[in-house]
C-alpha positions as CSV (number, residue, x, y, z in Angstrom):
1,M,90.0,-28.2,-49.0
2,S,92.0,-25.7,-50.6
3,P,94.2,-23.7,-48.2
4,R,93.2,-20.1,-47.3
5,T,95.0,-17.5,-49.2
6,E,97.5,-15.6,-47.0
7,P,97.9,-11.8,-47.1
8,F,101.0,-10.5,-48.8
9,S,104.3,-10.9,-46.9
10,C,107.6,-9.5,-47.8
11,K,109.3,-12.8,-46.7
12,K,107.2,-14.8,-49.2
13,S,107.3,-12.3,-52.1
14,L,108.6,-13.5,-55.4
15,F,110.6,-10.3,-55.7
16,L,111.8,-9.6,-52.2
17,R,113.8,-12.4,-50.5
18,F,115.0,-10.2,-47.6
19,P,113.3,-10.1,-44.1
20,D,111.1,-7.0,-43.8
21,Y,113.2,-4.9,-41.5
22,L,116.5,-5.8,-43.2
23,L,115.2,-3.6,-46.1
24,I,114.9,-0.6,-43.8
25,A,118.4,-1.3,-42.4
26,I,119.9,-1.5,-45.8
27,V,118.3,1.8,-46.9
28,G,119.4,3.3,-43.6
29,F,123.0,2.3,-44.3
30,L,123.0,3.5,-47.9
31,L,121.4,6.9,-47.4
32,P,124.4,8.6,-45.7
33,L,126.8,6.8,-48.0
34,L,125.0,7.9,-51.2
35,N,124.6,11.4,-49.9
36,E,128.3,11.6,-49.1
37,L,129.3,10.2,-52.5
38,I,126.7,11.8,-54.8
39,W,124.1,14.2,-53.5
40,R,125.9,15.7,-50.6
41,Q,123.5,18.5,-49.8
42,Q,120.2,16.6,-50.6
43,V,119.9,14.3,-47.6
44,E,116.5,15.8,-46.7
45,L,115.2,14.6,-50.1
46,I,116.8,11.2,-50.3
47,R,115.5,10.4,-46.9
48,F,112.1,9.8,-48.5
49,F,113.5,6.6,-50.0
50,Y,112.6,5.2,-46.5
51,L,109.0,5.2,-47.7
52,I,109.7,2.4,-50.1
53,P,110.7,-0.4,-47.5
54,S,108.4,1.1,-44.8
55,S,105.4,0.9,-47.2
56,I,106.3,-2.7,-48.0
57,V,106.4,-3.6,-44.3
58,A,103.1,-1.7,-43.7
59,Y,101.5,-3.5,-46.6
60,G,102.6,-6.9,-45.3
61,R,102.1,-6.4,-41.6
62,G,99.5,-3.7,-41.2
63,F,99.7,-1.0,-38.5
64,R,101.8,-3.1,-36.2
65,G,104.4,-3.4,-39.0
66,S,104.3,0.4,-39.5
67,L,105.0,1.0,-35.8
68,L,108.2,-1.1,-36.0
69,A,109.1,0.5,-39.3
70,A,108.7,3.9,-37.8
71,A,110.9,2.9,-34.8
72,A,113.6,1.7,-37.2
73,I,113.4,4.9,-39.2
74,I,113.7,7.1,-36.1
75,G,116.7,5.1,-35.0
76,L,118.5,5.1,-38.3
77,T,117.7,8.7,-39.3
78,G,118.6,9.7,-35.8
79,M,122.1,8.3,-36.3
80,M,122.3,10.2,-39.6
81,E,121.4,13.4,-37.9
82,V,124.0,12.9,-35.2
83,Y,126.5,12.3,-38.0
84,Y,125.6,15.5,-39.8
85,A,125.4,17.5,-36.6
86,T,129.0,16.7,-35.9
87,T,130.0,17.9,-39.4
88,G,129.0,21.5,-38.8
89,I,125.4,21.7,-39.8
90,N,123.6,24.6,-38.0
91,V,120.6,24.2,-35.7
92,S,118.1,25.5,-38.2
93,E,119.1,22.9,-40.9
94,L,119.1,20.2,-38.2
95,D,115.5,21.2,-37.2
96,G,114.5,21.0,-40.9
97,R,115.9,17.5,-41.2
98,L,114.2,16.4,-38.0
99,L,110.9,17.8,-39.4
100,G,111.4,15.8,-42.6
101,M,112.0,12.6,-40.5
102,A,108.8,13.3,-38.5
103,M,106.9,13.6,-41.8
104,I,108.2,10.2,-43.0
105,V,107.3,8.6,-39.7
106,L,103.7,10.0,-39.9
107,I,103.4,8.9,-43.5
108,T,104.5,5.4,-42.5
109,L,102.0,5.2,-39.6
110,A,99.2,6.5,-41.8
111,D,100.2,3.9,-44.5
112,G,100.1,1.1,-41.9
113,W,96.8,2.2,-40.5
114,I,95.2,2.2,-44.0
115,M,96.7,-1.1,-44.9
116,E,95.5,-2.6,-41.6
117,K,91.9,-1.6,-42.6
118,L,92.3,-3.1,-46.0
119,L,93.9,-6.3,-44.8
120,T,91.2,-6.8,-42.2
121,R,88.5,-6.3,-44.8
122,H,90.4,-8.7,-47.2
123,R,90.7,-11.4,-44.5
124,A,87.0,-11.0,-43.6
125,L,86.1,-11.4,-47.3
126,E,88.3,-14.5,-47.5
127,L,86.5,-16.1,-44.5
128,V,83.1,-15.4,-46.1
129,N,84.2,-16.9,-49.4
130,E,85.7,-19.9,-47.6
131,G,82.4,-20.4,-45.8
132,L,80.5,-20.2,-49.0
133,R,82.8,-22.7,-50.7
134,L,82.5,-25.1,-47.8
135,Q,78.7,-24.7,-47.8
136,A,78.7,-25.6,-51.5
137,L,80.7,-28.8,-50.9
138,T,79.2,-30.1,-47.7
139,D,75.9,-31.7,-46.8
140,E,73.8,-29.4,-44.6
141,L,72.3,-32.1,-42.4
142,T,75.3,-34.4,-41.7
143,G,78.2,-32.1,-42.2
144,L,79.8,-34.6,-44.5
145,Y,80.9,-33.8,-48.0
146,N,78.2,-33.8,-50.6
147,Y,77.8,-35.5,-54.0
148,R,79.4,-32.6,-55.8
149,Y,82.6,-32.8,-53.7
150,L,82.6,-36.6,-54.0
151,T,82.8,-36.5,-57.8
152,I,85.6,-33.8,-57.6
153,R,87.6,-35.9,-55.1
154,L,87.1,-39.1,-57.0
155,D,88.5,-37.4,-60.1
156,E,91.6,-36.3,-58.1
157,E,92.1,-39.7,-56.5
158,L,91.8,-41.5,-59.9
159,R,94.4,-39.2,-61.5
160,R,96.7,-39.8,-58.5
161,A,96.2,-43.6,-58.8
162,M,96.9,-43.5,-62.5
163,R,100.1,-41.4,-62.0
164,L,101.5,-43.5,-59.1
165,N,100.1,-46.8,-60.4
166,T,98.2,-47.5,-57.2
167,Q,94.7,-48.8,-56.5
168,L,91.5,-47.1,-55.3
169,S,88.2,-48.4,-54.0
170,L,84.7,-46.9,-53.8
171,V,82.2,-48.1,-51.3
172,M,78.5,-47.3,-51.7
173,I,76.3,-47.6,-48.6
174,D,72.5,-47.7,-48.2
175,I,70.6,-47.8,-44.9
176,D,68.3,-50.9,-44.9
177,H,64.6,-50.3,-44.3
178,F,65.1,-46.6,-43.8
179,K,61.6,-45.7,-45.0
180,C,60.2,-48.1,-42.3
181,Y,62.3,-46.2,-39.6
182,N,61.1,-42.8,-40.9
183,D,57.4,-43.9,-41.0
184,T,57.6,-45.3,-37.5
185,H,59.6,-42.6,-35.7
186,G,59.2,-39.5,-37.9
187,H,61.6,-37.5,-40.0
188,P,63.4,-35.8,-37.1
189,M,64.6,-39.1,-35.7
190,G,65.4,-40.2,-39.3
191,D,67.6,-37.2,-39.7
192,Q,69.3,-37.9,-36.5
193,L,70.0,-41.4,-37.6
194,L,71.7,-40.0,-40.8
195,V,73.8,-37.7,-38.7
196,T,74.9,-40.5,-36.3
197,L,75.6,-42.9,-39.1
198,G,77.8,-40.3,-40.9
199,R,79.8,-39.8,-37.7
200,I,80.3,-43.6,-37.4
201,L,81.5,-43.8,-41.0
202,Q,84.1,-41.0,-40.3
203,E,85.3,-42.7,-37.1
204,N,86.0,-45.9,-38.9
205,V,88.1,-44.7,-41.9
206,R,91.5,-43.1,-42.2
207,L,92.2,-39.4,-42.6
208,V,93.2,-39.9,-46.2
209,D,89.8,-41.5,-47.0
210,T,86.7,-39.4,-48.1
211,V,83.2,-39.9,-46.6
212,A,80.3,-38.2,-48.4
213,R,76.5,-38.3,-48.3
214,Y,75.6,-39.5,-51.8
215,G,71.9,-38.6,-51.4
216,G,68.9,-39.6,-49.3
217,E,69.9,-42.5,-47.1
218,E,73.0,-43.3,-49.3
219,F,76.6,-42.6,-48.4
220,A,79.9,-43.2,-50.2
221,I,83.5,-43.7,-49.2
222,I,86.6,-43.2,-51.3
223,L,89.4,-45.5,-50.0
224,A,92.7,-44.3,-51.3
225,D,95.5,-46.8,-52.0
226,T,93.1,-49.7,-51.3
227,D,92.3,-52.7,-53.4
228,G,89.0,-54.7,-53.2
229,E,90.1,-57.0,-50.4
230,G,91.3,-54.1,-48.3
231,A,88.1,-52.3,-48.9
232,L,86.2,-55.4,-47.9
233,V,88.0,-55.5,-44.6
234,A,87.2,-51.8,-44.0
235,A,83.5,-52.2,-45.0
236,R,83.1,-55.2,-42.6
237,R,84.5,-53.2,-39.8
238,I,82.0,-50.4,-40.5
239,L,79.2,-52.9,-40.8
240,D,80.1,-54.3,-37.3
241,A,80.3,-50.8,-35.8
242,I,76.9,-49.8,-37.1
243,G,75.3,-53.1,-35.9
244,K,76.6,-52.6,-32.4
245,H,75.6,-48.9,-32.1
246,P,72.5,-48.3,-29.8
247,F,70.4,-46.3,-32.3
248,P,67.2,-45.0,-30.7
249,G,64.2,-47.1,-31.9
250,R,66.3,-49.8,-33.5
251,S,64.2,-52.5,-32.0
252,T,61.3,-51.5,-34.4
253,Q,63.3,-52.4,-37.5
254,P,62.7,-55.7,-39.3
255,D,66.1,-57.1,-38.0
256,G,65.8,-55.5,-34.6
257,K,68.7,-53.2,-35.3
258,I,69.9,-50.6,-37.8
259,T,71.8,-52.2,-40.6
260,V,73.3,-51.1,-44.0
261,S,74.1,-52.7,-47.3
262,M,77.4,-52.0,-49.1
263,G,78.8,-52.4,-52.6
264,I,82.4,-52.1,-53.5
265,A,84.2,-51.4,-56.9
266,S,87.9,-50.9,-57.3
267,F,90.3,-49.2,-59.8
268,P,91.8,-50.6,-62.0
269,A,90.4,-54.1,-61.3
270,D,86.8,-53.3,-61.9
271,A,86.7,-49.9,-63.6
272,G,88.9,-47.5,-65.5
273,T,86.9,-44.3,-65.2
274,K,85.0,-42.4,-62.5
275,E,81.6,-43.2,-64.2
276,E,82.4,-46.9,-64.3
277,L,83.5,-46.9,-60.7
278,I,80.3,-45.3,-59.4
279,Q,78.1,-47.5,-61.7
280,R,79.8,-50.8,-60.7
281,A,79.9,-50.0,-56.9
282,D,76.2,-49.2,-57.3
283,K,75.6,-52.5,-59.0
284,A,77.3,-54.3,-56.2
285,L,75.1,-52.4,-53.7
286,Y,72.0,-53.3,-55.6
287,F,73.0,-57.0,-55.6
288,V,73.1,-56.9,-51.8
289,K,69.9,-54.9,-51.4
290,T,67.9,-57.4,-53.5
291,R,69.1,-60.4,-51.6
292,N,70.2,-60.6,-48.0
293,K,70.9,-56.9,-47.0
294,N,73.1,-56.1,-43.9
295,S,76.1,-57.3,-46.0
296,V,79.0,-56.3,-48.2
297,Q,79.5,-57.2,-51.8
298,L,82.5,-56.8,-54.1
299,Y,81.7,-56.1,-57.7
300,F,81.8,-58.9,-60.3
301,D,80.2,-59.4,-63.7
302,F,76.6,-59.5,-62.5
303,D,75.3,-59.4,-66.0
304,S,76.9,-62.7,-66.9
305,L,75.5,-64.2,-63.7
306,I,72.0,-63.1,-64.7
307,D,72.4,-64.4,-68.3
308,S,73.6,-67.8,-67.0
């Protein structure tokens, strides 16, 4: 899954490489210097340059950022006023400068409050969009990925395997005699069986592997960096875990337990495209289903076997 988009932060901006509050400190150092060198009598106007870094901080950090920005402004401009107070500025001028400082602080706090509301709304919208995206890519019953995500992920893994010259295997899984189980115990128990089976599959693969519900009682697993023999070992481990699990009502099944059939196809040994990989893993599965079930089959040229 793609990562959630983070709100704007000055530290991560393409244009601003300084920490947030260093911007305010730089402006606080430059204001008296520029006033002394250039403006002289316009300090009450250039003080509004503080709104630039303080607005950036408020945008990136919301109301909490604006409080810290306001504290920095009060401290820095306070030092400025002390400096100018010692140079002969009268009380009325000093009061005017303090009033200007108060206005900047209030604007900063208002800016931060507004941005906090906007950021909260933005984050809530992101969560809703993320939930909708996950809903579109997951199976509602089992919580596994669905067929749509399986095909997307398979494309990604195939491109990676081609780029790195590695191998990839696809395992197709079908529950044996599932209709019999549903007819005997009802669909609610059948649904619970699918959920439990999905959990067993996830518990017996690596984090880099992808488990999905292909449809109905069929599942699929993408095994990254795995050849046919490695996939066969993983499939047999899963087969053993399913056979040992105490599923409710398993004694009513033809074999006295819940079993599955599996077909495996690998890239590049068996297939060169996503469509070929799915088709040939499905052929290997069909080979098992029409013979002994409760088994695993690697893909080979079944057509030549039938012709012979």
